[in-house]
C-alpha positions in Angstrom: -15.5 -8.1 7.4 -17.5 -7.0 4.2 -15.1 -5.7 0.8 -17.0 -2.5 1.9 -15.1 -2.3 5.3 -11.4 -3.9 4.7 -8.9 -1.2 6.1 -6.7 -0.6 3.2 -2.8 -0.1 4.6 -2.1 4.0 3.3 1.4 3.9 5.5 3.2 3.8 8.4 4.5 5.7 11.5 7.9 5.2 11.2 10.0 7.8 13.9 8.9 10.7 15.8 9.7 14.1 14.6 10.8 17.1 17.8 9.6 17.2 21.4 5.7 18.1 20.5 4.4 14.9 19.5 5.2 14.6 15.8 5.3 11.3 14.2 7.2 10.7 11.2 5.2 8.7 8.2 6.2 6.4 5.8 3.3 7.1 2.9 2.2 4.3 0.6 0.2 6.9 -1.4 0.7 8.1 -4.1 2.1 11.2 -5.1 3.3 10.5 -0.8 1.3 13.7 0.1 -1.9 12.0 -0.8 -2.1 10.0 2.9 -3.0 13.7 4.6 -6.0 13.4 2.0 -7.7 10.6 4.1 -8.2 12.0 8.3 -9.1 10.5 10.5 -6.1 7.7 10.1 -7.3 4.4 11.3 -3.9 3.2 12.8 -3.7 0.1 14.3 -2.4 0.1 17.9 -3.0 -2.7 20.4 -4.0 -5.3 17.7 -7.2 -3.5 16.7 -8.2 -0.1 14.6 -8.2 2.7 16.2 -10.1 5.9 14.5 -7.0 9.2 15.0 -7.2 12.9 13.6 -4.8 14.3 12.1 -4.2 17.4 13.7 -1.4 18.8 11.1 0.5 17.1 8.9 2.9 18.1 5.8 5.8 17.4 3.4 8.9 17.0 5.2 11.9 16.2 3.6 11.2 12.3 1.5 9.0 12.2 3.9 5.5 12.8 5.8 5.2 14.5 9.6 2.3 14.5 11.2 0.3 15.7 14.4 -1.7 13.5 15.3 -4.6 14.3 17.9 -3.8 13.0 21.9 -0.3 12.8 21.8 1.3 16.5 22.6 4.7 15.3 23.6 7.6 12.7 22.3 7.0 10.3 24.9 3.5 10.2 23.7 4.8 9.8 20.1 6.6 7.4 20.9 3.7 4.8 21.4 2.5 5.0 17.4 6.2 3.7 16.4 5.6 0.9 13.9 1.5 1.4 13.5 -0.3 0.8 10.2 -2.3 3.6 9.2 -4.9 2.8 7.2 -8.3 3.9 5.8 -12.0 2.3 4.8 -12.1 0.8 0.8 -14.5 3.2 0.7 -12.7 6.1 1.0 -10.0 5.5 -1.9 -11.4 7.2 -5.3 -12.4 6.1 -8.3 -9.9 5.0 -10.7 -10.2 5.1 -14.1 -10.0 1.6 -16.4 -6.7 -0.2 -16.3 -5.5 1.6 -12.9 -5.0 -1.1 -10.0 -4.8 -0.8 -6.6 -1.6 -2.5 -5.3 -3.9 -4.6 -2.6 -6.7 -5.8 -5.1 -3.3 -7.6 -7.1 -1.8 -9.3 -4.5 -3.5 -13.3 -4.4 -4.4 -13.0 -7.9 -2.7 -16.1 -9.7 -0.1 -15.5 -11.9 -0.1 -17.1 -15.7 1.9 -17.3 -19.1 0.6 -16.0 -22.1 1.0 -19.9 -23.2 -1.3 -20.8 -19.7 1.5 -22.3 -17.6 0.8 -21.2 -14.4 3.9 -19.2 -12.9 2.4 -18.3 -8.6 0.7 -15.9 -7.4 1.2 -12.6 -6.6 2.9 -11.7 -2.9 3.6 -8.1 -3.2 4.3 -5.2 -5.2 6.8 -2.8 -4.7 8.1 0.6 -6.5 11.3 1.0 -8.7 12.1 4.4 -10.1 11.6 2.9 -13.1 8.4 0.9 -13.2 6.8 -1.6 -10.5 7.2 -5.0 -9.8 4.9 -7.6 -8.9 6.4 -10.6 -6.8 5.0 -13.7 -7.9 6.0 -17.1 -5.2 4.8 -20.0 -7.3 7.9 -23.0 -8.2 10.0 -20.6 -7.5 10.6 -16.4 -6.5 9.6 -14.0 -9.8 10.1 -10.1 -9.6 7.9 -9.1 -13.0 8.2 -5.4 -14.4 4.3 -4.2 -13.5 4.2 -3.0 -17.7 0.6 -2.9 -19.4 0.6 -3.8 -22.7 4.0 -4.8 -22.9 4.6 -7.7 -19.7 1.5 -7.7 -17.9 -1.0 -8.5 -20.9 -4.4 -8.9 -19.3 -5.6 -8.5 -15.7 -8.8 -9.9 -14.5 -10.7 -9.2 -11.0 -13.3 -11.7 -11.6 -11.0 -14.6 -11.9 -8.8 -13.7 -9.9 -5.6 -13.8 -12.9 -2.5 -11.6 -14.0 -2.0 -12.7 -17.9 1.7 -12.3 -18.3 4.3 -12.2 -21.1 7.1 -12.6 -19.5 9.9 -15.6 -20.0 9.9 -18.7 -17.7 13.3 -19.7 -17.1 13.8 -15.7 -15.1 
């Protein structure tokens, strides 16, 4: 699979909503409702990606609810719970300079500004204040994703992130 064919995870189906086949969706996009713009969705069903049209979707409370083509009742929709939602890399918008998709940062080597290796990006998560990079190496470190202050340089070509963060934290 080429990098342009790579499936980028946008969210996950977390539950059912109502009795007419609607599902609850946890979205990784910002803002949450941007997941609706990627139609059809690639849904991981039975270990394979299957394209499914979103008939209708909307923001509901702190999440998204969606009606997926071919799922017309609660029992059918239950089969979707736990399935990941993705799109092809080609469907993602181009980013501005110094913007990154999280998926591009996972696996990069993290190096302290003094040259000391700190580990590798395992994953990222969002907090109310800022995003956090989880680095696994000799120990797990939670490093705030604050460009300029903590994150000094991201180089996708060399696969490295230079950080100014205490080594003993």
